[in-house]
N, C-alpha and C positions, 0 to 999 in steps of 0.2 A: 485109724485115720478116717475121717469122713470122706465122702466121695469128692467133694469140692477140693479139699486139701490134697487128696491123692491125685486128682486130675491136674491140678496146678503144679504139683511137684513133678509128676510125670512129664508134663509139657516142658518144664524147665530142663529136666534131665535129657529129654529127647533133643531139645534145642542145643544143649551143651554137647551132646554126642555128635550132632551134625556139624557143630563148629570144630570139634576135634578132627572129624573127617576132613573138613575144609583146611585146617591147619596142616594136616599131613599132605594134602595135595599141594598146598603152597610150598612146603618144604621140598617136595618132589620136583616141583616146577622151578625151584631156585628163586622164589619170590624175595622181595626186599625184606630184610631182617626186621625192620621196625614194624612193617605191616604184620608180620608173623607174630611178633611180640604183642602188638595191640590185640590181635585175635586171641592169643593165650590169656591176656588179662580179661578180656570180655567173657571168655569161658569160665575163668576162675570166679568172676562175679556171679555168673549164673549158678555155679555149684554152691557158692556161699549162700545165695538166696534160697536154693532148694534145701540146703541144710538147715537154714533158719526156719523154714516152713515145717520141716520134720520135727525140729526141737519145740517149736510153739505147739504143734499138735501133741507132742509127748506131754508137755505141761498141761494142756487143756484136757487131756484124756487120762493117760496113765497116772501121772502124778496127782492130779486133782481127785481121781477116783480112789487112789491109795490113801490120800489124806481123809477124804470123806468116810471111808470104810475103816479108818484107823489101821490100815494094813502096813505094808513095808515102806511107808513114806520116807523113813530115814534113809533107807537104801537108795530110793529114787532120788532124793535130794543129794546124796553123796555122788551118785552117778552124774547128776547135772554139774555138781561142783568140779568133778574130775574133767568133764567135758569143757567147762569154762577155762580151766587151766590149759588144756590143749589148744583152745581157740586163741588164747592170748600169747602163746609162745611165738 
């Protein structure tokens, strides 16, 4: 992963971690359930965005390189296919 992609993904994951800590505090403080649920949804969105960045990077680097070098690209494509199935469940 290039530095920009790595930094962006780390930023998203650190933000999500901070949100999870905030959600835990909200639960401990007995905050309103809808507020807690909204924070959980926001955290899920960050995690999905981070995952998308990781997958785009994988396509741009590992898969692209494998195809260009006529390497194990079929395996790489199968991995992506399996992941897509997990994402749409």
